[in-house]
PAZAPA-4460 file (N, C-alpha, C; in steps of 0.05 Angstrom, whole numbers, plus 32768, in hexadecimal, padded with zeros to 4 digits):
% residues 286
    n_x    n_y    n_z   ca_x   ca_y   ca_z    c_x    c_y    c_z   seq   type   mol
   800E   7FEB   8001   8001   7FFB   8001   800C   801D   8001     1      M     A
   8016   8020   8013   8033   803C   801B   8048   803B   800B     2      F     A
   8055   8021   8011   806D   801F   8003   806C   801E   7FE4     3      D     A
   8056   8018   7FDD   8059   801D   7FBC   8056   8033   7FB3     4      Q     A
   8055   804E   7FC0   8053   8064   7FB1   806A   8076   7FBD     5      I     A
   807B   8067   7FD1   808D   8079   7FDF   80A0   807F   7FCC     6      A     A
   80B4   809E   7FD4   80CC   80A0   7FBB   80E0   80A0   7FD0     7      Q     A
   80F6   80A3   7FC9   8105   80A0   7FCD   8117   80B9   7FDF     8      A     A
   8122   80B0   7FFF   811F   80C6   800C   8146   80D1   800F     9      T     A
   8141   80E5   8000   815D   80EE   8004   8160   80FD   8018    10      P     A
   817B   80FB   801C   8190   8110   8033   819A   8125   802A    11      Y     A
   819D   813F   803C   81AE   8150   8031   81BF   8158   804A    12      Q     A
   81D6   815D   8048   81E7   816A   8058   81F1   817F   8056    13      T     A
   81EF   818F   8069   81F6   81AC   806E   8211   81B9   807F    14      I     A
   8218   81C8   8078   8229   81CF   8090   821F   81E7   8099    15      Q     A
   821E   81DE   80B7   8210   81FC   80C6   8224   8210   80D6    16      V     A
   8242   820C   80D6   8255   8219   80D9   8267   8209   80D7    17      D     A
   8282   8217   80DA   829E   820D   80CF   82A9   81F4   80DC    18      S     A
   8298   81E8   80F2   829F   81D0   80FF   8286   81BA   8104    19      S     A
   826B   81C4   80FA   825E   81B2   80FC   8244   81B1   80E6    20      T     A
   823D   8198   80D5   8228   818E   80C1   8212   8181   80C9    21      H     A
   8204   8184   80C9   81EE   816E   80CC   81E1   8169   80AD    22      I     A
   81D5   8145   80B6   81CA   8140   809B   81A8   8141   8098    23      T     A
   819B   814D   8088   8181   814F   8091   8174   8133   8078    24      I     A
   8161   811D   808D   8153   8110   8075   8134   811D   8071    25      K     A
   8139   8118   8058   8120   812A   8049   8105   8118   8043    26      R     A
   80F1   8118   805F   80E4   8108   805E   80C7   8119   8051    27      L     A
   80CA   8132   804C   80BA   813B   8042   80B8   813B   8026    28      D     A
   80CB   8128   801B   80D6   8123   7FFE   80C6   8103   7FF7    29      Q     A
   80B8   80F8   8006   80B8   80D9   800B   8097   80D8   7FF9    30      I     A
   8081   80E9   7FF6   8077   80F1   7FE7   8068   8108   7FE5    31      H     A
   805C   810F   7FD8   8057   8128   7FCF   8038   8130   7FE3    32      P     A
   802B   8123   7FE4   8015   812A   7FF1   800E   8118   8011    33      Q     A
   801B   8102   801B   8020   80F7   8030   8039   8106   803C    34      I     A
   803E   8113   8040   8055   811A   8046   8065   8119   805E    35      S     A
   8081   810D   805E   8093   8109   8071   8080   80F8   808C    36      G     A
   8081   80FF   80A4   807C   80EB   80BE   8065   80DA   80B1    37      N     A
   8050   80F0   80A4   8034   80E8   80A3   8038   80CB   809E    38      K     A
   804F   80C2   8089   804D   80B1   8077   804C   809A   8083    39      F     A
   8062   809C   809F   8065   8083   80A8   804C   807A   80C4    40      F     A
   803C   808E   80C9   8025   8095   80E4   8014   8089   80D0    41      K     A
   800A   8089   80B6   7FF2   808A   80A8   7FF2   806D   80A3    42      L     A
   8011   8063   809F   8010   8041   808E   800A   8033   809A    43      K     A
   8008   8027   80B2   800D   800F   80C0   7FE4   8018   80C9    44      Y     A
   7FDA   8032   80CE   7FBB   8031   80D1   7FB9   8028   80B5    45      N     A
   7FB3   8033   80A1   7FA9   802E   8085   7FA9   8012   8085    46      F     A
   7FBF   7FFF   808D   7FC2   7FE3   8080   7FAA   7FDB   8095    47      L     A
   7FAA   7FDF   80B7   7F96   7FDA   80C0   7F76   7FD7   80BF    48      E     A
   7F74   7FF5   80B4   7F5B   7FF7   80A6   7F55   7FE9   8096    49      A     A
   7F5D   7FE5   8085   7F5E   7FD2   8068   7F5B   7FB1   8075    50      Q     A
   7F73   7FA9   8085   7F75   7F8E   8093   7F46   7F8E   809E    51      R     A
   7F42   7F9B   80AC   7F2C   7F9E   80BA   7F0D   7FA3   80AB    52      L     A
   7F19   7FA5   8089   7F02   7FAF   807E   7EF0   7FC2   8086    53      G     A
   7EFB   7FD9   8093   7EF0   7FF5   808F   7EF1   8002   807B    54      D     A
   7ED8   800F   807A   7ED9   801A   805A   7EDE   8045   8063    55      K     A
   7EDF   8046   8075   7EE0   8061   807F   7EFE   8070   8091    56      K     A
   7F03   807E   808E   7F1E   8088   80A7   7F12   80A4   80AB    57      I     A
   7F15   80A6   80C9   7F09   80BE   80D6   7F20   80C1   80EA    58      I     A
   7F27   80E3   80E7   7F3F   80EF   80FE   7F3B   8101   8100    59      T     A
   7F48   810F   810B   7F48   812B   811C   7F5A   8142   8114    60      F     A
   7F50   815C   8115   7F6E   816D   8117   7F61   8184   8117    61      G     A
   7F7A   819C   8119   7F71   81B5   810E   7F6D   81C2   80F5    62      G     A
   7F68   81D9   80F4   7F67   81DD   80D2   7F7C   81DC   80C5    63      A     A
   7F95   81E1   80D0   7FAF   81DB   80C6   7FBD   81C9   80C5    64      Y     A
   7FB3   81B6   80D1   7FC0   8197   80D0   7FCB   8186   80B8    65      S     A
   7FE1   8187   80B6   7FEE   817B   80A1   7FE3   815A   80A6    66      N     A
   7FE0   8146   80B9   7FD1   8132   80BC   7FB7   812B   80AF    67      H     A
   7FA3   8144   80AF   7F90   814B   80A6   7F8F   8140   8082    68      I     A
   7F9E   8157   807B   7FAA   8151   805B   7FB4   813C   8057    69      A     A
   7FC8   812A   8064   7FD0   8114   805D   7FB8   80FF   805A    70      A     A
   7FB0   80FE   8072   7F98   80E7   8075   7F80   80EB   805E    71      T     A
   7F7D   80FE   8055   7F6B   80FD   803F   7F70   80F7   802C    72      A     A
   7F8A   80FF   8021   7F97   80FA   800A   7F95   80DB   800F    73      Y     A
   7FA6   80CA   8022   7FA7   80AD   8020   7F8F   8099   8024    74      A     A
   7F74   80A7   802C   7F5E   809A   8029   7F5A   809F   8014    75      A     A
   7F58   80B8   7FFF   7F4E   80B4   7FE4   7F61   809C   7FD6    76      H     A
   7F79   80A0   7FD5   7F8E   8095   7FCA   7F88   8077   7FC8    77      R     A
   7F7D   8065   7FE8   7F80   804D   7FE9   7F5D   8049   7FE7    78      F     A
   7F49   8057   7FE5   7F36   804B   7FE1   7F1B   804C   7FF9    79      G     A
   7F22   8065   800F   7F1A   8067   8025   7F07   8078   801C    80      F     A
   7EED   8082   8034   7EE3   80A1   8032   7EF0   80A7   8049    81      D     A
   7EF2   80BB   8050   7EFF   80CD   806A   7EEC   80DC   8078    82      S     A
   7EF0   80EB   808A   7EE5   8100   809F   7EF7   8106   80AD    83      I     A
   7EF8   8122   80A9   7F0C   8130   80C3   7EFB   813C   80D8    84      G     A
   7EFF   8135   80EE   7EEA   8148   80FE   7EFD   815D   8110    85      I     A
   7EFC   8179   8104   7F11   8190   8106   7F04   819E   811F    86      I     A
   7F1D   81A3   8129   7F17   81B1   8144   7F0A   81D2   813C    87      R     A
   7EF7   81E1   814B   7EEF   81FB   813C   7ED4   8201   8134    88      G     A
   7EBB   81F6   8140   7EA3   81FF   812C   7E9E   8215   8125    89      E     A
   7EAE   8227   8124   7EB2   8244   810C   7EBB   8244   80F2    90      E     A
   7ECB   8231   80F5   7ED4   8231   80DE   7EC4   8226   80BF    91      L     A
   7EA7   821B   80CE   7E99   8209   80BB   7E89   8223   80AB    92      A     A
   7E8A   8236   80AE   7E7F   824F   80A6   7E99   8263   8096    93      N     A
   7EAD   8251   8097   7EC3   8268   8091   7EC2   825A   8074    94      R     A
   7ED2   826E   8067   7EE2   8258   8046   7EFC   824D   8052    95      T     A
   7F00   8230   803D   7F15   821E   804C   7F2B   8228   8046    96      L     A
   7F43   8225   8057   7F59   822C   8051   7F6B   821A   8041    97      N     A
   7F85   821D   8038   7F8F   8207   8028   7F94   81E8   8033    98      H     A
   7F93   81E6   804B   7F96   81CE   8053   7F81   81C0   8059    99      T     A
   7F66   81CE   8059   7F54   81BF   805A   7F40   81C3   8037   100      L     A
   7F4A   81CE   8031   7F3C   81D7   800B   7F4D   81BB   8004   101      S     A
   7F6A   81B5   800C   7F6F   819A   7FFB   7F6A   817C   8005   102      T     A
   7F5F   817F   8024   7F51   8167   802D   7F39   8165   8017   103      A     A
   7F27   8177   8024   7F0E   8175   800D   7F11   8170   7FF8   104      Q     A
   7F22   8174   7FE7   7F2D   816E   7FC6   7F35   8154   7FC1   105      Q     A
   7F3A   813E   7FDD   7F44   8122   7FDC   7F25   811B   7FEA   106      F     A
   7F11   8123   7FE5   7EF9   8119   7FF3   7EF5   811E   8012   107      G     A
   7F06   811D   801E   7F04   8123   803A   7EE9   8137   8047   108      M     A
   7ED1   812E   8055   7EB8   813B   8063   7EC0   814E   807A   109      Q     A
   7EBA   815A   807D   7EC7   8165   8096   7EAA   816A   80AF   110      F     A
   7EB0   816B   80CB   7EA0   816B   80D8   7EAB   8176   80F3   111      Q     A
   7EA1   8196   80F4   7EAC   81B5   8101   7EAB   81AB   8122   112      F     A
   7EB5   81A6   8138   7EA9   81AE   814C   7EBB   81BE   815C   113      V     A
   7EAA   81BA   8173   7EB1   81DD   8188   7ECC   81D1   8198   114      S     A
   7EDB   81DD   81A0   7EF4   81DC   81A7   7EE9   81CA   81C0   115      R     A
   7ED9   81CE   81D1   7ED2   81BA   81DE   7ED0   81A3   81DF   116      E     A
   7EB8   819D   81CB   7EB5   8183   81C4   7ECE   8171   81BD   117      K     A
   7EE0   8181   81A8   7EF5   8174   819E   7F0F   816E   81B4   118      Y     A
   7F0B   817B   81CB   7F1F   8169   81E2   7F12   814D   81F2   119      R     A
   7EFA   8148   81DF   7EEE   8130   81ED   7EF0   8117   81D5   120      L     A
   7F0A   8128   81C7   7F11   8112   81AB   7F18   80F3   81B6   121      K     A
   7F28   80F9   81CB   7F35   80DB   81D4   7F25   80CB   81E9   122      D     A
   7F08   80D4   81EE   7EFB   80CA   81FE   7EED   80B0   81F6   123      T     A
   7EF0   809A   8205   7EDE   8084   81FC   7EB5   808A   81F1   124      N     A
   7EB2   8098   81FC   7E90   80A9   81FA   7E93   80B6   81DE   125      E     A
   7EAA   80C7   81D4   7EA3   80D9   81BC   7EAF   80C0   81AC   126      F     A
   7EC0   80B2   81AE   7EC5   809B   8197   7EB5   8088   8192   127      L     A
   7EA9   8079   81A7   7E92   8071   819E   7E75   807E   8199   128      E     A
   7E72   8093   819B   7E5B   80A2   818D   7E63   80A7   8172   129      E     A
   7E85   80AB   8168   7E8B   80AD   814E   7E7C   808D   8141   130      I     A
   7E8B   8078   8152   7E88   805B   813F   7E6A   8056   813C   131      K     A
   7E59   8063   8155   7E3E   8059   814B   7E31   8065   8132   132      L     A
   7E39   807C   8127   7E31   8089   8119   7E41   8085   80F7   133      H     A
   7E5A   807B   80FB   7E6B   806A   80E3   7E76   8054   80EB   134      H     A
   7E5F   803A   80EC   7E6E   8024   80FA   7E84   8015   80E9   135      P     A
   7E84   801D   80D0   7E98   8013   80BA   7EAF   8027   80BD   136      D     A
   7EBD   8037   80CF   7ECE   8047   80D0   7EE5   8043   80E1   137      S     A
   7EFF   804E   80DA   7F16   8049   80E6   7F20   805F   80F4   138      Y     A
   7F22   805B   8106   7F23   807F   8115   7F50   807C   811A   139      I     A
   7F5B   8093   810E   7F74   809D   8117   7F6B   80B2   8128   140      I     A
   7F80   80B3   8140   7F8C   80C8   814E   7F90   80E6   8142   141      P     A
   7F86   80F6   8150   7F99   8111   814B   7FB5   8112   814A   142      E     A
   7FB9   8113   812B   7FD6   8118   8124   7FE7   80FE   811E   143      G     A
   7FCD   80E6   8126   7FD1   80CE   8110   7FE5   80BB   8129   144      G     A
   7FEB   80C3   8144   7FF9   80BC   8155   7FF5   80AA   8167   145      T     A
   7FEF   8085   816A   7FE7   806E   816E   8003   805B   8172   146      N     A
   7FFA   803E   817C   8017   8031   8173   8017   8029   8151   147      E     A
   8007   8025   8145   800C   801E   812C   801B   803B   811A   148      L     A
   8015   8050   8128   802A   8064   8123   803E   8067   812A   149      A     A
   8048   8059   813F   8061   8057   8147   806B   8045   813E   150      I     A
   8062   802D   813C   806E   8014   812E   8077   8024   810C   151      Q     A
   8067   8033   8103   8074   803F   80E3   8088   8053   80E8   152      G     A
   8089   8061   8102   809F   8071   80FE   80BE   806B   810D   153      C     A
   80BB   804E   8112   80CD   803F   810E   80E3   803B   80FA   154      Q     A
   80D2   803C   80EE   80DB   803F   80CC   80E5   8049   80C1   155      E     A
   80E7   806F   80D3   80F7   807C   80C2   8114   807A   80BE   156      I     A
   811D   806D   80D5   813D   806E   80D9   813F   804E   80C6   157      L     A
   815D   8052   80B7   815F   803A   80A7   817D   802E   80B4   158      T     A
   8184   8018   80AE   8193   800F   80BD   81AE   8025   80B8   159      E     A
   81BA   802B   80A4   81C9   8043   809D   81C6   8053   80B8   160      D     A
   81B4   805D   80B5   81A5   8078   80C4   81B1   806C   80E6   161      D     A
   81A8   8051   80ED   81AD   804C   8106   81D4   804A   810E   162      L     A
   81DF   8040   80F4   81FE   803F   80FD   820C   805B   80F9   163      K     A
   8203   806A   80E7   820F   8084   80E0   820F   80A0   80EC   164      N     A
   81F5   80A1   80FE   81EA   80B1   810B   81F0   80B9   812A   165      Y     A
   81FA   80C8   813F   81F9   80CC   815A   81E7   80CF   8166   166      D     A
   81D6   80E4   8157   81C3   80FD   8162   81A2   80F9   814D   167      V     A
   8194   80EF   8154   8178   80F3   813D   816A   810B   8148   168      I     A
   8166   8122   813A   8154   8132   813F   813D   8135   8133   169      C     A
   8120   813C   813F   810E   8140   8134   80F8   8157   813D   170      C     A
   80E5   815C   8133   80D5   816B   813C   80B9   815A   814E   171      A     A
   80B4   816C   8162   809B   8150   8171   807F   8169   816F   172      V     A
   806C   815B   8171   8052   8162   8168   8044   814F   8183   173      G     A
   803D   8138   817C   802B   812E   818F   8038   8110   819A   174      T     A
   805E   8114   8192   8063   80FE   819B   8063   80E6   8189   175      G     A
   8053   80E0   817B   805C   80CA   816C   8071   80C0   815A   176      G     A
   8079   80D5   814F   8095   80D4   8144   80A8   80D0   8151   177      T     A
   80B1   80D9   8166   80C3   80D5   8176   80C6   80C5   8182   178      I     A
   80A9   80BB   818A   80A9   809D   819C   80BE   808A   818A   179      T     A
   80B4   8086   816D   80B6   806F   815C   80D9   8074   8154   180      G     A
   80E1   808B   8155   80FC   808D   814C   810F   808C   8166   181      L     A
   8100   8085   817B   8110   807B   819B   8116   8064   819A   182      I     A
   80FA   8055   8191   80FA   8036   8199   8108   8030   817E   183      E     A
   8113   803E   8164   8121   8033   8151   8141   8036   8157   184      A     A
   8145   8041   8169   8162   804D   8167   817A   803B   8176   185      S     A
   818E   8042   8171   81A0   802B   8176   81AF   8035   8190   186      A     A
   81B9   8023   81A2   81C0   8028   81B8   81D1   8041   81B9   187      K     A
   81E1   804A   81AE   81FA   8060   81A5   81E9   807F   81A4   188      H     A
   81D0   8078   819F   81BD   8093   8198   81B1   809E   81A6   189      Q     A
   81AB   80BF   81A3   819F   80C5   81B1   818F   80DC   81A4   190      S     A
   8172   80E3   81AC   815D   80E6   8197   8151   8103   81AC   191      I     A
   8153   8113   819B   814C   8131   81A4   8130   8141   8197   192      L     A
   811E   813F   81A5   8114   814F   819A   8104   8167   8196   193      G     A
   80F9   8177   8188   80F9   819C   818C   80D8   819A   8188   194      F     A
   80C2   81A2   81A7   80AB   819C   81A6   80A6   81BA   8195   195      S     A
   8086   81B6   8191   8079   81C7   817B   8070   81DC   818A   196      A     A
   8069   81CB   81A5   805C   81DC   81C2   8062   81DF   81D7   197      L     A
   805B   81F4   81E8   806B   81FE   8202   805B   81E6   8211   198      K     A
   8079   81DF   8229   8070   81CA   8240   807B   81B7   823B   199      G     A
   807C   81A4   8255   8089   818F   824E   8079   816F   8251   200      D     A
   805D   8177   8253   804E   815F   8248   8055   814E   8238   201      F     A
   805E   8152   821D   8068   8143   820C   807E   812F   821D   202      L     A
   8097   813C   8227   80A6   8124   8237   808D   8117   8243   203      T     A
   807E   811C   8251   8070   8109   8265   8065   80F9   8252   204      D     A
   8055   80FD   8238   8044   80EB   822A   8057   80D4   821F   205      E     A
   8074   80DF   8210   8083   80C9   8201   808A   80B9   821A   206      V     A
   8091   80BD   822E   809F   80B8   8247   8086   8095   824C   207      S     A
   8072   809E   823F   8059   807C   8246   805D   8072   822F   208      Q     A
   806A   807D   821A   8073   806A   8200   8086   8060   8200   209      L     A
   8098   805B   820C   80A8   8058   8204   80C0   804E   8223   210      T     A
   80D1   803E   8228   80DC   802D   8238   8103   803A   8239   211      N     A
   8107   8041   8220   811F   804E   8223   811D   806E   8229   212      K     A
   813F   8072   822F   813A   808B   8243   8159   80A2   8222   213      R     A
   815B   8095   8210   816C   809E   81FF   8165   80C2   81FA   214      N     A
   814F   80CC   81FF   8146   80DF   81F5   8136   80FA   8207   215      W     A
   813D   8113   81F2   812C   8127   8203   811B   813B   81F4   216      K     A
   810E   8146   8202   80F8   8158   81EA   80FB   8174   81F4   217      I     A
   8100   818E   81EB   8103   81A0   81F7   80F2   81B3   81E7   218      L     A
   80E5   81C8   81F0   80D8   81D9   81EF   80E2   81F8   81F0   219      D     A
   80F6   81FA   81ED   8109   8216   81EE   8106   8222   81D5   220      D     A
   8102   8211   81BC   8100   8222   81A3   80DF   821F   8197   221      Y     A
   80CB   8220   81A6   80B1   8220   819D   809E   823A   8193   222      C     A
   80B5   824B   8196   80B0   8268   819B   808D   826C   819F   223      C     A
   808C   8266   81BA   8077   826B   81CB   805A   825A   81C8   224      G     A
   805B   823E   81B7   8044   822B   81B6   8043   8224   819A   225      G     A
   8027   821A   8196   8026   820B   817F   8022   8224   816A   226      Y     A
   8024   8223   8156   8022   822C   813C   802C   824D   8140   227      A     A
   8039   8250   8159   803F   826C   815A   8058   8271   8152   228      K     A
   805A   8292   8147   8077   8296   813A   8085   82AA   8149   229      T     A
   809F   82B7   8149   80A6   82CC   814D   80B7   82D7   8131   230      N     A
   80C1   82EE   8138   80D5   82FE   811E   80EF   82EC   811E   231      D     A
   80FC   82D8   8135   8116   82C7   8129   8107   82B8   811B   232      E     A
   80FA   82AA   8128   80EE   828D   8118   80EB   8292   80FE   233      L     A
   80DA   82A5   80F5   80D8   82AF   80DF   80F3   82BE   80C4   234      L     A
   80FE   82CC   80D4   8116   82CA   80C8   812F   82BB   80BC   235      E     A
   8128   82A9   80DA   813F   8290   80DC   8133   8278   80BC   236      F     A
   811D   827F   80BD   810E   8260   80A5   8117   8270   808A   237      I     A
   8114   828E   8086   811D   82A0   8074   8139   8296   8067   238      E     A
   8145   8299   807E   8162   8299   8075   816C   827E   8072   239      N     A
   8165   826B   8087   816B   8257   8083   815F   8249   8064   240      F     A
   8148   824C   8050   8145   8242   803B   814B   8246   8024   241      E     A
   8150   826E   802B   816A   8275   8016   8186   8269   8016   242      K     A
   8192   825F   8028   81AC   8259   8026   81AD   8239   8028   243      Q     A
   819D   8224   8029   819A   8205   8029   818B   8200   800E   244      Y     A
   8174   820C   8005   8166   8205   7FFC   8149   81EF   8004   245      Q     A
   814F   81EE   801F   813B   81D6   8020   811E   81E5   8039   246      I     A
   810E   81DB   8027   80F7   81ED   8041   80E8   81E8   805B   247      P     A
   80E5   81FA   8062   80DE   81F3   807F   80C1   81FE   8083   248      L     A
   80B9   81FC   809B   809A   8200   80A3   809F   8215   80B8   249      E     A
   8086   8222   80C6   8091   822F   80DF   8084   821E   80FE   250      H     A
   8075   820F   80F3   8064   81FA   8108   8073   81E5   8119   251      I     A
   8088   81D6   8103   809C   81C3   810C   80B8   81C2   8100   252      Y     A
   80B6   81C5   80E7   80D1   81C0   80E3   80EB   81DE   80E6   253      T     A
   80D6   81F2   80E7   80E4   820F   80E6   80EB   8204   8107   254      G     A
   80D9   820A   811A   80E6   8201   8132   80FC   81F1   8136   255      K     A
   80FB   81DD   8135   8110   81CB   8133   812A   81D1   8127   256      M     A
   8133   81D9   8117   8149   81DE   8103   814B   81FD   8112   257      M     A
   813F   8213   8122   8142   822A   812B   8157   821A   8143   258      L     A
   814B   8209   8155   8154   81FA   816C   816E   81EC   816B   259      G     A
   817B   81DF   8156   8188   81CE   814F   819F   81E1   8146   260      I     A
   8198   81F5   8131   81AD   8211   812D   81B6   821B   814E   261      F     A
   81A3   8221   8164   81A9   822F   8178   81B8   821C   8187   262      G     A
   81AF   8205   818C   81C5   81F2   819B   81DF   81EC   818E   263      L     A
   81E8   81EE   8170   81F7   81EF   816E   8210   8207   8174   264      I     A
   81F9   8215   8173   8207   8237   817B   8212   8236   819C   265      Q     A
   8209   8221   81A6   820B   8222   81C4   8222   820A   81CA   266      K     A
   822C   8200   81B9   8238   81E5   81B3   8227   81D1   81C8   267      D     A
   8211   81C8   81C9   8204   81B9   81D7   8210   81A2   81C8   268      Y     A
   8210   8194   81B0   8212   8176   81A8   8230   8173   81AD   269      F     A
   823B   815A   81BC   8255   815A   81BD   8268   814E   8196   270      P     A
   827F   815C   81A0   828E   8166   8189   8297   8149   817B   271      K     A
   828F   814D   815C   828A   8135   8146   8273   8129   8144   272      N     A
   825E   8135   8155   8240   811F   8158   8237   8128   813C   273      S     A
   8235   8115   812F   8224   8109   8113   8208   8107   811B   274      R     A
   81FE   8121   810E   81E3   8128   811C   81D0   8126   80F9   275      I     A
   81BE   8114   8101   81A6   8115   80F0   818C   8125   80F4   276      L     A
   817F   812E   80E4   8163   8141   80E7   815A   8138   80D8   277      V     A
   8138   812F   80E8   8127   812A   80D1   8112   8136   80C6   278      I     A
   8111   813E   80B1   8104   8151   80A7   80E4   8149   80A9   279      H     A
   80CA   814D   80B3   80BB   8141   80B7   80A9   814B   80A0   280      S     A
   80A9   8155   8091   8096   815E   807D   8085   8176   8082   281      G     A
   806F   8171   8081   8059   818E   808A   805B   81AA   8079   282      G     A
   8059   81A1   805F   8066   81C0   8054   8047   81BF   8047   283      L     A
   8032   81B4   804B   8016   81BB   8033   8015   81D2   803A   284      Q     A
   8018   81D7   8056   8001   81EE   805E   801A   820D   8064   285      G     A
   802A   820A   8055   803B   8226   8054   802D   8237   8047   286      R     A
***
């Protein structure tokens, strides 16, 4: 299913300063629609939906969710109907933004719900209500993170990645991608996550998903919180793209790269560290 449409993943090494270079694994180029980590998060979920004989995929997200757009395309590509339960009932009366219009083009139907109701999305009562109205549906959590997503994200790292790098860096949103990387990592490797959200709750959540301790999540470069920006971040992204011709976005990958460059300036990484950066895509909403 997914492996049949995957494109080769390029690596790009860039010089950060006179003594430091990093290698970027361009998951954003694995597929034009199911971009980056979403490819790996959705892979085994769609295989499970197919195995169960379900006809419809239902998932959750905000108005700018890369997960919503990727799920809509995957459902269209593999013959499922799809429904996106979108946070913010006021959006029902507004013109769809690029993300939602893209999902709609691939056949996704929307249910706009209040933020209060959206917070119930993980409760048994809410999920049972969905199943009652859509008995033939397969439900994927917000951001795609569940055990099958973690299983898929373990495949991000190849055998060569496990041999050739000491530090693996990634952006963190719901914790599924970094957990997969942690579980797949070799004994000598450390995993460093850059949170897109303020607070240490992601550290607590990931701690429940893995027994390994070779990882850390920083929120120092989240620029105030999810989807928030500042002049430093926007200027950094602009300069980075001009210098290296690698696209970033301001929610995840831009903050991650800002953090990596900031830590390099502070001599955070041990000398001669071989650093692999996971470019997790998310460029559709730029």
